[in-house]
N, C-alpha and C positions, 0 to 999 in steps of 0.2 A: 504493500500500499503506499500511500504518500507519506513522506517524512515531516510534511508541514500539516498541522492540524488546522482546519477553517477557524479563523478568529477575527476579532474586530481590528487586528493590525492590517490585514490584507484589505479590508473594506476601507480603512481610513486612506491607506495608500491610493486606492483607486478613486476615492472621492476627491483627493487633493490634486489629481492629475489635471493637466490643462484641458484635455479633451472632455472631461465631465463638467468643467466650468463653463457653462453657456449663458450664465446670467448677464455677462457683460456684453455679449453679442446682441446687436439690434437687428431684429428681422423685419420684414416689410409689415408684419402685423403690428409692431410696436411704433411705427411711425404714424403720428395722427393725420387724419384725414385733412387735406387743405380745404379751404372754404370755396365752394363752388357758386354761391350766391343764388341758389335756385329760388329762394323765396323772393329775392329782389327782381329777379327777371320775371317771375310770375306776376309780381304787382306791375311791373313796367308793361306787361301785356294788356293792362286796362287803360293804358295812355293810347291816344290816336296818333301814334307814330309807328304804323304796323310793320313796314320792312326792318326798321332798326330793332325793335323790341323782339321781333323773331329771331334775328341774329343773335341777340342777347340770350335768349332760350337755348339756341343751339350750341353756343359756347359754354353755357352752364352744363348742360347735358354731355357735352364732349369732355368737360372737365371731370364729371363723375366717371365716365368710362375709362378715362386716362388713369385715374386712380384705381379703379378696379382691375385694369391691366398691368399695374405695378408702375406705371410711369408717374413718379411723384412731381418732378420738375414740370413735366408737361401739364399735369392737373393744376399745378400752382399758376402757370402762365395763362392757361385757359380760363381758369377762375378770375384771375385779374382782368382779362379782357372782358368776361362776362359782366363783371362789376362795372367796368367804365362804360361800356356799351349800354348796359341798363340805365346807368345814371343819365347818360346823354339822352336815351329815349324819354325817359321821365321829364327831363328839362324841355326837350322839343315838344313832347305832348302838353306839357303845361303852356308853353308858348302858343300852341295851336288853340288851345281852349281860350286862352286870354285874347286872342286876336279874333276868334269867332265871336266871343262875347262882346268885345269892343265894336266889331263891326255891326253885330245884330242890335245892340242898344243904341247906337249912335246914328242908326238910319232913320231918316224921317218917314214916316208913314203915310 
């Protein structure tokens, strides 16, 4: 039989090996999901700047898909693009509403 009896010394040696220490390694699951601003793009869809807010919604969904595929940097970039296009869409939509109201209420009957 074996000359070494199974004991706790062997287990401690295996536990302290570098292959067993995986706590320091960051995996893809540990990386937090970057913001995709889906809620902002959905809100921007209620503004009357339709081609622009649809582009923001597409960027947001592409950001989510990039994160699911493991492309963290691409997801961050697309999320940032979605945010700025959605903000532009909201601003343009509010300008369209303001101009429409100004024209409507200043017109003589």
